[in-house]
PALO-157403 format. One record per residue: x, y, z of N, C-alpha, C in turn. Coordinates in nm, 3 decimals. Example, Ala and Ser with C-alpha at 12.3 -4.5 7.8 and 13.67 -1.06 7.14 Angstrom:
# residues 2
NODE|n.east|n.north|n.up|ca.east|ca.north|ca.up|c.east|c.north|c.up
NODE|1.319|-0.569|0.780|1.230|-0.450|0.780|1.320|-0.330|0.780
NODE|1.285|-0.225|0.708|1.367|-0.106|0.714|1.290|0.003|0.787
END
This chain:
# residues 276
NODE|n.east|n.north|n.up|ca.east|ca.north|ca.up|c.east|c.north|c.up
NODE|0.049|-8.034|-3.820|0.049|-7.891|-3.853|-0.077|-7.825|-3.803
NODE|-0.185|-7.903|-3.818|-0.310|-7.843|-3.773|-0.312|-7.825|-3.624
NODE|-0.249|-7.925|-3.556|-0.244|-7.911|-3.410|-0.161|-7.791|-3.370
NODE|-0.045|-7.778|-3.437|0.040|-7.664|-3.406|-0.029|-7.533|-3.441
NODE|-0.106|-7.535|-3.551|-0.174|-7.412|-3.590|-0.276|-7.370|-3.485
NODE|-0.348|-7.472|-3.437|-0.448|-7.438|-3.334|-0.384|-7.397|-3.204
NODE|-0.265|-7.455|-3.177|-0.197|-7.419|-3.052|-0.148|-7.276|-3.055
NODE|-0.108|-7.234|-3.173|-0.060|-7.096|-3.185|-0.171|-6.995|-3.208
NODE|-0.291|-7.049|-3.230|-0.400|-6.958|-3.264|-0.432|-6.860|-3.151
NODE|-0.432|-6.911|-3.025|-0.464|-6.823|-2.912|-0.362|-6.711|-2.893
NODE|-0.229|-6.743|-2.885|-0.129|-6.638|-2.868|-0.129|-6.538|-2.983
NODE|-0.152|-6.588|-3.106|-0.154|-6.495|-3.218|-0.271|-6.397|-3.208
NODE|-0.384|-6.455|-3.169|-0.500|-6.366|-3.156|-0.478|-6.260|-3.048
NODE|-0.412|-6.300|-2.937|-0.384|-6.203|-2.831|-0.288|-6.096|-2.878
NODE|-0.185|-6.136|-2.956|-0.089|-6.039|-3.005|-0.154|-5.942|-3.102
NODE|-0.242|-5.998|-3.189|-0.312|-5.911|-3.284|-0.403|-5.814|-3.211
NODE|-0.466|-5.866|-3.107|-0.556|-5.779|-3.031|-0.480|-5.666|-2.963
NODE|-0.356|-5.701|-2.912|-0.278|-5.597|-2.847|-0.229|-5.493|-2.946
NODE|-0.194|-5.537|-3.067|-0.139|-5.445|-3.166|-0.246|-5.364|-3.238
NODE|-0.370|-5.411|-3.233|-0.477|-5.340|-3.302|-0.504|-5.206|-3.236
NODE|-0.537|-5.104|-3.312|-0.564|-4.972|-3.253|-0.690|-4.974|-3.167
NODE|-0.679|-4.913|-3.051|-0.792|-4.909|-2.959|-0.892|-4.802|-3.004
NODE|-1.015|-4.829|-2.973|-1.119|-4.730|-3.007|-1.107|-4.611|-2.912
NODE|-1.118|-4.491|-2.967|-1.105|-4.369|-2.888|-1.232|-4.345|-2.807
NODE|-1.209|-4.321|-2.676|-1.320|-4.290|-2.588|-1.314|-4.143|-2.548
NODE|-1.428|-4.080|-2.533|-1.432|-3.940|-2.489|-1.383|-3.931|-2.346
NODE|-1.289|-3.840|-2.317|-1.234|-3.832|-2.182|-1.342|-3.791|-2.081
NODE|-1.326|-3.841|-1.959|-1.421|-3.808|-1.853|-1.408|-3.660|-1.817
NODE|-1.518|-3.596|-1.792|-1.510|-3.452|-1.758|-1.432|-3.431|-1.630
NODE|-1.355|-3.321|-1.626|-1.276|-3.291|-1.507|-1.368|-3.243|-1.396
NODE|-1.309|-3.236|-1.274|-1.387|-3.193|-1.160|-1.430|-3.048|-1.175
NODE|-1.345|-2.963|-1.236|-1.381|-2.823|-1.256|-1.498|-2.811|-1.352
NODE|-1.494|-2.887|-1.460|-1.602|-2.881|-1.557|-1.732|-2.932|-1.496
NODE|-1.723|-3.039|-1.418|-1.843|-3.093|-1.355|-1.902|-2.993|-1.255
NODE|-1.815|-2.925|-1.181|-1.862|-2.825|-1.086|-1.928|-2.708|-1.158
NODE|-1.866|-2.665|-1.271|-1.924|-2.555|-1.347|-2.060|-2.594|-1.404
NODE|-2.072|-2.719|-1.446|-2.201|-2.765|-1.499|-2.307|-2.766|-1.389
NODE|-2.270|-2.809|-1.269|-2.366|-2.808|-1.159|-2.407|-2.665|-1.124
NODE|-2.310|-2.573|-1.122|-2.343|-2.434|-1.091|-2.435|-2.375|-1.197
NODE|-2.409|-2.406|-1.324|-2.493|-2.353|-1.430|-2.635|-2.409|-1.419
NODE|-2.645|-2.537|-1.383|-2.778|-2.597|-1.365|-2.851|-2.532|-1.248
NODE|-2.776|-2.502|-1.142|-2.836|-2.436|-1.026|-2.883|-2.296|-1.061
NODE|-2.803|-2.223|-1.139|-2.843|-2.090|-1.183|-2.967|-2.095|-1.272
NODE|-2.973|-2.195|-1.358|-3.090|-2.209|-1.446|-3.215|-2.241|-1.365
NODE|-3.203|-2.326|-1.265|-3.318|-2.360|-1.180|-3.365|-2.238|-1.103
NODE|-3.271|-2.158|-1.053|-3.313|-2.040|-0.978|-3.379|-1.937|-1.070
NODE|-3.325|-1.921|-1.190|-3.385|-1.827|-1.285|-3.527|-1.867|-1.320
NODE|-3.555|-1.997|-1.317|-3.689|-2.045|-1.354|-3.785|-2.044|-1.237
NODE|-3.733|-2.071|-1.114|-3.823|-2.088|-0.998|-3.817|-1.974|-0.898
NODE|-3.705|-1.901|-0.893|-3.683|-1.795|-0.793|-3.700|-1.850|-0.651
NODE|-3.649|-1.969|-0.631|-3.657|-2.034|-0.500|-3.556|-1.969|-0.405
NODE|-3.598|-1.917|-0.288|-3.502|-1.856|-0.195|-3.394|-1.952|-0.148
NODE|-3.428|-2.079|-0.136|-3.327|-2.177|-0.093|-3.217|-2.190|-0.198
NODE|-3.254|-2.188|-0.326|-3.153|-2.193|-0.432|-3.068|-2.066|-0.431
NODE|-3.132|-1.955|-0.402|-3.057|-1.828|-0.396|-2.952|-1.832|-0.285
NODE|-2.990|-1.884|-0.168|-2.894|-1.896|-0.058|-2.779|-1.990|-0.095
NODE|-2.812|-2.098|-0.165|-2.706|-2.191|-0.206|-2.611|-2.126|-0.305
NODE|-2.663|-2.044|-0.396|-2.576|-1.975|-0.491|-2.488|-1.872|-0.422
NODE|-2.543|-1.804|-0.322|-2.463|-1.706|-0.248|-2.346|-1.775|-0.178
NODE|-2.374|-1.887|-0.113|-2.266|-1.960|-0.046|-2.165|-2.013|-0.147
NODE|-2.211|-2.051|-0.264|-2.118|-2.105|-0.365|-2.026|-1.997|-0.419
NODE|-2.078|-1.876|-0.441|-1.999|-1.770|-0.505|-1.949|-1.665|-0.407
NODE|-1.961|-1.691|-0.278|-1.908|-1.595|-0.181|-1.757|-1.575|-0.194
NODE|-1.677|-1.677|-0.224|-1.534|-1.651|-0.248|-1.509|-1.553|-0.363
NODE|-1.599|-1.549|-0.461|-1.585|-1.452|-0.570|-1.603|-1.310|-0.518
NODE|-1.698|-1.292|-0.426|-1.717|-1.160|-0.365|-1.597|-1.121|-0.279
NODE|-1.540|-1.218|-0.210|-1.421|-1.190|-0.130|-1.304|-1.147|-0.220
NODE|-1.291|-1.212|-0.334|-1.184|-1.175|-0.428|-1.204|-1.032|-0.479
NODE|-1.328|-0.995|-0.507|-1.355|-0.859|-0.554|-1.326|-0.757|-0.445
NODE|-1.360|-0.790|-0.321|-1.334|-0.697|-0.210|-1.185|-0.680|-0.186
NODE|-1.108|-0.788|-0.199|-0.964|-0.779|-0.179|-0.898|-0.690|-0.285
NODE|-0.958|-0.681|-0.402|-0.901|-0.595|-0.507|-0.908|-0.448|-0.469
NODE|-1.005|-0.413|-0.383|-1.022|-0.273|-0.342|-0.981|-0.250|-0.197
NODE|-0.907|-0.342|-0.139|-0.866|-0.328|0.001|-0.776|-0.207|0.017
NODE|-0.801|-0.128|0.121|-0.723|-0.010|0.153|-0.685|-0.015|0.300
NODE|-0.571|0.044|0.337|-0.531|0.039|0.479|-0.632|0.104|0.571
NODE|-0.699|0.210|0.526|-0.791|0.282|0.613|-0.936|0.237|0.598
NODE|-0.962|0.138|0.513|-1.099|0.094|0.487|-1.120|-0.045|0.548
NODE|-1.216|-0.062|0.639|-1.240|-0.195|0.698|-1.277|-0.297|0.590
NODE|-1.210|-0.410|0.592|-1.234|-0.511|0.488|-1.375|-0.569|0.500
NODE|-1.428|-0.580|0.621|-1.564|-0.634|0.638|-1.667|-0.548|0.566
NODE|-1.646|-0.417|0.566|-1.738|-0.329|0.494|-1.731|-0.355|0.343
NODE|-1.609|-0.371|0.292|-1.594|-0.398|0.149|-1.655|-0.533|0.111
NODE|-1.637|-0.633|0.197|-1.695|-0.765|0.169|-1.848|-0.758|0.170
NODE|-1.904|-0.680|0.258|-2.049|-0.665|0.261|-2.101|-0.600|0.133
NODE|-2.031|-0.497|0.086|-2.073|-0.429|-0.037|-2.060|-0.524|-0.156
NODE|-1.950|-0.600|-0.162|-1.934|-0.696|-0.271|-2.040|-0.805|-0.264
NODE|-2.080|-0.846|-0.144|-2.184|-0.948|-0.130|-2.319|-0.897|-0.179
NODE|-2.347|-0.769|-0.153|-2.471|-0.711|-0.206|-2.469|-0.709|-0.359
NODE|-2.352|-0.675|-0.417|-2.338|-0.683|-0.562|-2.357|-0.824|-0.614
NODE|-2.310|-0.924|-0.537|-2.329|-1.063|-0.577|-2.478|-1.099|-0.580
NODE|-2.554|-1.054|-0.481|-2.698|-1.080|-0.480|-2.765|-1.017|-0.602
NODE|-2.725|-0.896|-0.636|-2.783|-0.831|-0.755|-2.753|-0.913|-0.880
NODE|-2.629|-0.961|-0.889|-2.591|-1.038|-1.008|-2.670|-1.169|-1.016
NODE|-2.691|-1.235|-0.903|-2.767|-1.361|-0.903|-2.910|-1.335|-0.948
NODE|-2.970|-1.226|-0.902|-3.109|-1.197|-0.937|-3.125|-1.154|-1.083
NODE|-3.024|-1.090|-1.140|-3.036|-1.037|-1.276|-2.980|-1.131|-1.383
NODE|-2.909|-1.234|-1.343|-2.840|-1.319|-1.441|-2.941|-1.400|-1.522
NODE|-2.918|-1.405|-1.653|-3.001|-1.483|-1.744|-2.915|-1.593|-1.806
NODE|-2.933|-1.719|-1.764|-2.848|-1.827|-1.818|-2.865|-1.848|-1.968
NODE|-2.979|-1.808|-2.027|-3.002|-1.833|-2.169|-2.912|-1.749|-2.259
NODE|-2.852|-1.645|-2.204|-2.763|-1.562|-2.285|-2.629|-1.629|-2.311
NODE|-2.597|-1.732|-2.234|-2.473|-1.806|-2.255|-2.349|-1.744|-2.196
NODE|-2.363|-1.639|-2.117|-2.248|-1.576|-2.054|-2.215|-1.646|-1.923
NODE|-2.087|-1.665|-1.897|-2.047|-1.726|-1.771|-2.087|-1.634|-1.655
NODE|-2.132|-1.694|-1.546|-2.183|-1.612|-1.435|-2.073|-1.526|-1.375
NODE|-1.951|-1.580|-1.361|-1.842|-1.501|-1.303|-1.811|-1.378|-1.387
NODE|-1.819|-1.393|-1.520|-1.793|-1.279|-1.609|-1.901|-1.174|-1.596
NODE|-2.021|-1.215|-1.555|-2.130|-1.119|-1.537|-2.128|-1.058|-1.397
NODE|-2.091|-1.138|-1.297|-2.100|-1.092|-1.158|-1.986|-0.998|-1.120
NODE|-1.867|-1.022|-1.171|-1.753|-0.941|-1.131|-1.771|-0.793|-1.164
NODE|-1.814|-0.754|-1.286|-1.837|-0.611|-1.311|-1.944|-0.550|-1.221
NODE|-2.044|-0.630|-1.185|-2.148|-0.579|-1.096|-2.091|-0.548|-0.958
NODE|-2.011|-0.638|-0.905|-1.952|-0.615|-0.772|-1.849|-0.502|-0.777
NODE|-1.770|-0.496|-0.883|-1.673|-0.388|-0.895|-1.742|-0.252|-0.903
NODE|-1.855|-0.248|-0.974|-1.928|-0.122|-0.983|-1.980|-0.075|-0.848
NODE|-2.034|-0.168|-0.768|-2.081|-0.130|-0.634|-1.967|-0.083|-0.546
NODE|-1.852|-0.148|-0.555|-1.738|-0.107|-0.474|-1.686|0.030|-0.516
NODE|-1.682|0.055|-0.646|-1.637|0.187|-0.692|-1.733|0.297|-0.649
NODE|-1.862|0.269|-0.656|-1.960|0.369|-0.611|-1.949|0.395|-0.461
NODE|-1.914|0.291|-0.386|-1.894|0.310|-0.242|-1.778|0.405|-0.216
NODE|-1.668|0.384|-0.283|-1.552|0.472|-0.263|-1.581|0.613|-0.315
NODE|-1.662|0.623|-0.418|-1.690|0.754|-0.476|-1.789|0.835|-0.393
NODE|-1.891|0.767|-0.339|-2.003|0.840|-0.278|-2.003|0.839|-0.126
NODE|-1.945|0.737|-0.062|-1.965|0.721|0.082|-1.838|0.718|0.165
NODE|-1.724|0.713|0.104|-1.602|0.696|0.183|-1.521|0.824|0.196
NODE|-1.575|0.937|0.149|-1.502|1.062|0.153|-1.559|1.151|0.262
NODE|-1.472|1.205|0.347|-1.517|1.300|0.448|-1.558|1.431|0.382
NODE|-1.481|1.475|0.283|-1.513|1.593|0.202|-1.503|1.548|0.057
NODE|-1.610|1.568|-0.020|-1.615|1.513|-0.155|-1.558|1.613|-0.256
NODE|-1.442|1.582|-0.315|-1.390|1.663|-0.425|-1.465|1.630|-0.554
NODE|-1.435|1.697|-0.665|-1.499|1.662|-0.793|-1.475|1.515|-0.830
NODE|-1.569|1.461|-0.906|-1.566|1.317|-0.934|-1.439|1.276|-1.006
NODE|-1.395|1.355|-1.106|-1.275|1.318|-1.179|-1.153|1.318|-1.089
NODE|-1.151|1.410|-0.991|-1.039|1.414|-0.898|-1.046|1.299|-0.800
NODE|-1.168|1.257|-0.764|-1.183|1.139|-0.678|-1.124|1.016|-0.746
NODE|-1.163|0.992|-0.870|-1.113|0.875|-0.942|-0.962|0.881|-0.960
NODE|-0.910|0.999|-0.984|-0.766|1.015|-0.999|-0.694|0.984|-0.867
NODE|-0.750|1.031|-0.756|-0.689|1.008|-0.625|-0.691|0.860|-0.591
NODE|-0.802|0.791|-0.618|-0.810|0.648|-0.589|-0.714|0.569|-0.678
NODE|-0.698|0.613|-0.800|-0.603|0.545|-0.890|-0.461|0.559|-0.838
NODE|-0.424|0.678|-0.797|-0.289|0.700|-0.744|-0.270|0.622|-0.615
NODE|-0.373|0.617|-0.529|-0.361|0.543|-0.404|-0.342|0.394|-0.429
NODE|-0.415|0.338|-0.527|-0.403|0.196|-0.556|-0.263|0.164|-0.608
NODE|-0.210|0.247|-0.697|-0.075|0.225|-0.749|0.028|0.241|-0.638
NODE|0.007|0.337|-0.549|0.101|0.358|-0.438|0.105|0.237|-0.347
NODE|-0.012|0.175|-0.323|-0.016|0.054|-0.239|0.058|-0.061|-0.306
NODE|0.040|-0.077|-0.437|0.110|-0.184|-0.509|0.261|-0.161|-0.508
NODE|0.304|-0.038|-0.530|0.448|-0.010|-0.530|0.508|-0.024|-0.390
NODE|0.431|0.009|-0.288|0.480|-0.009|-0.151|0.508|-0.156|-0.123
NODE|0.420|-0.243|-0.169|0.442|-0.387|-0.150|0.558|-0.438|-0.234
NODE|0.577|-0.381|-0.352|0.683|-0.429|-0.440|0.820|-0.374|-0.400
NODE|0.825|-0.248|-0.360|0.953|-0.184|-0.330|0.994|-0.197|-0.184
NODE|0.898|-0.220|-0.097|0.929|-0.225|0.046|0.946|-0.088|0.108
NODE|0.907|0.015|0.037|0.914|0.153|0.086|0.810|0.235|0.011
NODE|0.787|0.356|0.061|0.690|0.443|-0.005|0.746|0.491|-0.139
NODE|0.669|0.486|-0.246|0.719|0.529|-0.378|0.732|0.681|-0.383
NODE|0.818|0.727|-0.469|0.836|0.871|-0.488|0.727|0.922|-0.584
NODE|0.715|1.053|-0.591|0.618|1.114|-0.682|0.653|1.080|-0.826
NODE|0.782|1.078|-0.859|0.826|1.044|-0.994|0.785|0.902|-1.030
NODE|0.801|0.808|-0.938|0.763|0.669|-0.964|0.612|0.656|-0.981
NODE|0.535|0.728|-0.901|0.390|0.725|-0.917|0.349|0.781|-1.052
NODE|0.416|0.887|-1.095|0.383|0.945|-1.225|0.415|0.848|-1.338
NODE|0.527|0.775|-1.327|0.565|0.681|-1.432|0.468|0.564|-1.440
NODE|0.423|0.513|-1.325|0.337|0.395|-1.325|0.190|0.429|-1.354
NODE|0.149|0.552|-1.334|0.012|0.591|-1.363|-0.003|0.662|-1.497
NODE|0.109|0.704|-1.556|0.103|0.778|-1.681|0.055|0.920|-1.664
NODE|0.065|0.973|-1.542|0.021|1.109|-1.514|0.141|1.201|-1.500
NODE|0.114|1.329|-1.503|0.220|1.425|-1.478|0.245|1.436|-1.328
NODE|0.359|1.491|-1.292|0.391|1.508|-1.151|0.290|1.600|-1.083
NODE|0.246|1.705|-1.156|0.147|1.796|-1.099|0.015|1.725|-1.070
NODE|-0.026|1.635|-1.161|-0.151|1.561|-1.140|-0.139|1.466|-1.022
NODE|-0.022|1.402|-1.006|-0.002|1.312|-0.892|-0.007|1.390|-0.761
NODE|0.057|1.506|-0.758|0.055|1.589|-0.637|-0.087|1.634|-0.605
NODE|-0.164|1.670|-0.707|-0.302|1.712|-0.684|-0.386|1.596|-0.632
NODE|-0.362|1.476|-0.686|-0.437|1.359|-0.641|-0.403|1.325|-0.496
NODE|-0.277|1.333|-0.460|-0.238|1.303|-0.322|-0.293|1.408|-0.227
NODE|-0.302|1.532|-0.272|-0.361|1.635|-0.188|-0.511|1.608|-0.169
NODE|-0.576|1.558|-0.273|-0.718|1.527|-0.262|-0.743|1.411|-0.166
NODE|-0.646|1.322|-0.154|-0.662|1.209|-0.061|-0.673|1.255|0.084
NODE|-0.624|1.374|0.113|-0.637|1.427|0.249|-0.783|1.448|0.287
NODE|-0.870|1.465|0.186|-1.012|1.483|0.213|-1.085|1.351|0.225
NODE|-1.012|1.240|0.207|-1.076|1.109|0.215|-1.118|1.076|0.358
NODE|-1.033|1.107|0.451|-1.063|1.081|0.592|-1.043|1.209|0.672
NODE|-1.113|1.217|0.784|-1.102|1.333|0.872|-1.073|1.283|1.013
NODE|-0.984|1.352|1.080|-0.949|1.315|1.217|-1.060|1.359|1.312
NODE|-1.089|1.277|1.408|-1.193|1.309|1.505|-1.144|1.417|1.601
NODE|-1.235|1.507|1.637|-1.200|1.611|1.732|-1.174|1.555|1.870
NODE|-1.229|1.436|1.897|-1.209|1.375|2.028|-1.083|1.291|2.035
NODE|-1.013|1.275|1.921|-0.891|1.194|1.922|-0.781|1.267|1.998
NODE|-0.699|1.188|2.067|-0.590|1.247|2.143|-0.480|1.292|2.049
NODE|-0.422|1.410|2.071|-0.312|1.454|1.983|-0.187|1.369|1.998
NODE|-0.176|1.299|2.110|-0.059|1.214|2.135|-0.100|1.070|2.112
NODE|-0.030|1.001|2.020|-0.065|0.863|1.989|-0.046|0.771|2.109
NODE|0.046|0.805|2.199|0.072|0.722|2.316|-0.025|0.750|2.430
NODE|-0.110|0.850|2.414|-0.205|0.886|2.519|-0.323|0.790|2.515
NODE|-0.345|0.711|2.622|-0.454|0.612|2.617|-0.592|0.675|2.626
NODE|-0.604|0.793|2.687|-0.735|0.854|2.707|-0.764|0.950|2.592
NODE|-0.884|0.945|2.536|-0.919|1.038|2.427|-0.931|1.180|2.479
NODE|-0.925|1.273|2.385|-0.931|1.414|2.422|-1.064|1.447|2.488
NODE|-1.172|1.384|2.441|-1.303|1.412|2.499|-1.308|1.370|2.645
NODE|-1.232|1.266|2.681|-1.231|1.222|2.821|-1.168|1.325|2.912
NODE|-1.071|1.400|2.857|-1.008|1.502|2.940|-1.087|1.633|2.938
NODE|-1.136|1.671|2.820|-1.213|1.795|2.813|-1.348|1.782|2.880
NODE|-1.398|1.661|2.889|-1.530|1.642|2.949|-1.528|1.632|3.100
NODE|-1.412|1.637|3.163|-1.405|1.630|3.308|-1.453|1.761|3.370
NODE|-1.504|1.749|3.492|-1.555|1.867|3.563|-1.438|1.953|3.607
NODE|-1.443|2.079|3.572|-1.340|2.174|3.613|-1.375|2.227|3.751
NODE|-1.295|2.188|3.848|-1.324|2.228|3.986|-1.298|2.376|4.010
NODE|-1.234|2.443|3.917|-1.204|2.584|3.936|-1.328|2.670|3.948
NODE|-1.434|2.636|3.871|-1.557|2.714|3.878|-1.622|2.701|4.016
NODE|-1.625|2.579|4.066|-1.683|2.559|4.199|-1.600|2.630|4.305
NODE|-1.467|2.629|4.290|-1.383|2.698|4.388|-1.408|2.849|4.388
NODE|-1.432|2.906|4.270|-1.462|3.049|4.264|-1.592|3.079|4.337
NODE|-1.693|2.995|4.315|-1.820|3.016|4.383|-1.805|3.002|4.535
NODE|-1.728|2.902|4.575|-1.708|2.883|4.720|-1.633|3.001|4.780
NODE|-1.534|3.052|4.706|-1.457|3.164|4.758|-1.544|3.290|4.771
NODE|-1.631|3.312|4.672|-1.721|3.427|4.679|-1.819|3.414|4.794
NODE|-1.868|3.292|4.815|-1.960|3.270|4.928|-1.888|3.288|5.060
NODE|-1.764|3.240|5.068|-1.689|3.252|5.193|-1.659|3.398|5.226
NODE|-1.631|3.478|5.123|-1.604|3.621|5.149|-1.726|3.690|5.209
NODE|-1.844|3.651|5.163|-1.965|3.709|5.222|-1.985|3.663|5.366
NODE|-1.957|3.535|5.390|-1.978|3.484|5.525|-1.876|3.540|5.623
NODE|-1.757|3.572|5.573|-1.652|3.621|5.662|-1.686|3.757|5.722
NODE|-1.786|3.825|5.667|-1.822|3.956|5.719|-1.881|3.949|5.860
NODE|-1.925|3.830|5.897|-1.981|3.816|6.031|-1.873|3.800|6.138
NODE|-1.747|3.790|6.100|-1.637|3.771|6.193|-1.568|3.905|6.222
NODE|-1.499|3.907|6.334|-1.417|4.023|6.365|-1.289|4.018|6.284
NODE|-1.214|4.129|6.291|-1.089|4.135|6.215|-0.993|4.028|6.261
NODE|-0.976|4.009|6.392|-0.884|3.907|6.442|-0.931|3.767|6.403
NODE|-1.060|3.741|6.411|-1.114|3.609|6.375|-1.090|3.580|6.226
NODE|-1.115|3.683|6.140|-1.090|3.662|5.997|-0.943|3.633|5.970
NODE|-0.855|3.702|6.040|-0.712|3.680|6.020|-0.672|3.539|6.059
NODE|-0.721|3.492|6.173|-0.686|3.355|6.217|-0.743|3.251|6.121
NODE|-0.868|3.270|6.078|-0.929|3.174|5.985|-0.851|3.170|5.853
NODE|-0.813|3.286|5.801|-0.738|3.290|5.675|-0.601|3.224|5.688
NODE|-0.533|3.247|5.801|-0.403|3.182|5.821|-0.417|3.031|5.830
NODE|-0.527|2.988|5.887|-0.545|2.843|5.903|-0.593|2.776|5.774
NODE|-0.690|2.836|5.707|-0.752|2.771|5.591|-0.683|2.803|5.460
NODE|-0.638|2.926|5.442|-0.577|2.965|5.315|-0.427|2.939|5.311
NODE|-0.358|2.976|5.419|-0.213|2.955|5.422|-0.174|2.822|5.485
NODE|-0.271|2.750|5.540|-0.250|2.615|5.594|-0.145|2.613|5.705
NODE|-0.148|2.716|5.791|-0.058|2.718|5.906|-0.118|2.639|6.021
NODE|-0.031|2.582|6.102|-0.079|2.512|6.221|-0.118|2.614|6.328
NODE|-0.191|2.566|6.428|-0.231|2.656|6.538|-0.108|2.711|6.611
NODE|-0.006|2.630|6.625|0.117|2.676|6.690|0.183|2.786|6.608
NODE|0.189|2.769|6.474|0.250|2.871|6.389|0.168|3.000|6.389
NODE|0.036|2.988|6.393|-0.049|3.107|6.399|-0.025|3.183|6.530
NODE|-0.015|3.108|6.636|0.009|3.173|6.767|0.142|3.245|6.769
NODE|0.246|3.185|6.712|0.376|3.252|6.707|0.372|3.379|6.624
NODE|0.299|3.376|6.511|0.293|3.494|6.426|0.212|3.607|6.493
NODE|0.106|3.573|6.562|0.020|3.677|6.620|0.050|3.704|6.767
NODE|0.143|3.632|6.826|0.176|3.650|6.966|0.068|3.599|7.059
NODE|0.003|3.488|7.020|-0.103|3.428|7.100|-0.065|3.285|7.136
NODE|-0.128|3.234|7.238|-0.104|3.095|7.274|-0.182|3.003|7.179
NODE|-0.135|2.882|7.172|-0.203|2.786|7.085|-0.345|2.759|7.135
NODE|-0.363|2.759|7.266|-0.495|2.736|7.323|-0.592|2.846|7.282
NODE|-0.542|2.971|7.284|-0.628|3.082|7.246|-0.664|3.076|7.098
NODE|-0.568|3.041|7.017|-0.595|3.028|6.873|-0.699|2.920|6.848
NODE|-0.692|2.811|6.921|-0.788|2.702|6.905|-0.928|2.748|6.942
NODE|-0.943|2.824|7.050|-1.075|2.871|7.091|-1.133|2.968|6.987
NODE|-1.045|3.056|6.934|-1.094|3.151|6.832|-1.139|3.078|6.706
NODE|-1.066|2.977|6.665|-1.102|2.901|6.546|-1.236|2.831|6.565
NODE|-1.257|2.768|6.681|-1.384|2.698|6.704|-1.501|2.796|6.703
NODE|-1.482|2.911|6.765|-1.590|3.010|6.768|-1.615|3.067|6.629
NODE|-1.509|3.091|6.555|-1.526|3.149|6.421|-1.596|3.052|6.328
NODE|-1.559|2.925|6.330|-1.624|2.826|6.245|-1.769|2.808|6.283
NODE|-1.801|2.820|6.410|-1.939|2.810|6.452|-2.021|2.926|6.397
NODE|-1.963|3.047|6.396|-2.031|3.161|6.339|-2.053|3.143|6.189
NODE|-1.952|3.091|6.121|-1.964|3.070|5.977|-2.074|2.968|5.944
NODE|-2.080|2.860|6.020|-2.186|2.759|5.995|-2.323|2.818|6.019
NODE|-2.334|2.900|6.123|-2.463|2.960|6.153|-2.502|3.060|6.043
NODE|-2.404|3.136|5.991|-2.435|3.230|5.883|-2.471|3.158|5.754
NODE|-2.401|3.045|5.727|-2.432|2.969|5.606|-2.570|2.906|5.615
NODE|-2.607|2.858|5.734|-2.739|2.799|5.751|-2.849|2.903|5.737
NODE|-2.819|3.027|5.784|-2.920|3.133|5.771|-2.934|3.183|5.631
END
């Protein structure tokens, strides 16, 4: 019996060990928690040392946060790179002002800072003509809702739909949309035709040959006074009416040879008068 008892002792102990409750271990921190802890430690080190290298590392770490803030204010007529630059400046401000001892998450502190800079940009610098501030904010609100509805509906929303989604009256929506016309201004040099590759300034800036032609015509009239009546007639038929020497001879009853001699003599007189 003792032998059998000892033989069964090992398997029994293993079974008891398997059935016994295991001691609870604290779960390993997730990758997100570990990353957040590293970021918080980095923020604390920068707040204590103000090391520029740590500041650059924090900017690179939280740059996607600035991109997310810029995308929230993306507009069809506003370059996204400009918005990202403004949001990045707001990120730098947040990094410099953040106090880790307050216990606030950095993202919760940085996002309002970046949103504030972006709103001030739209309020102060993106308007060609600045309407009153309350009308500016109303116009931007209507524009943002219109962009969202355009993506959702696949078409431009009606005034009634904008009023329903913004909680405004139809009159207020119309006033806001009218104010949006002051947001951008068309360039005077832009071509009125969208298919025209050359800008308007390229066409208006060309030299008008008409002024020079008027001056040349006035000068020629003075020089023509040195010619006889027949010579002036032949020169005018040749230069102004662009007749050939044969056609001039037929009209005046002269030979082509005679017309040629008169033209050569007349042009020589004109050159001599112009030189004098």
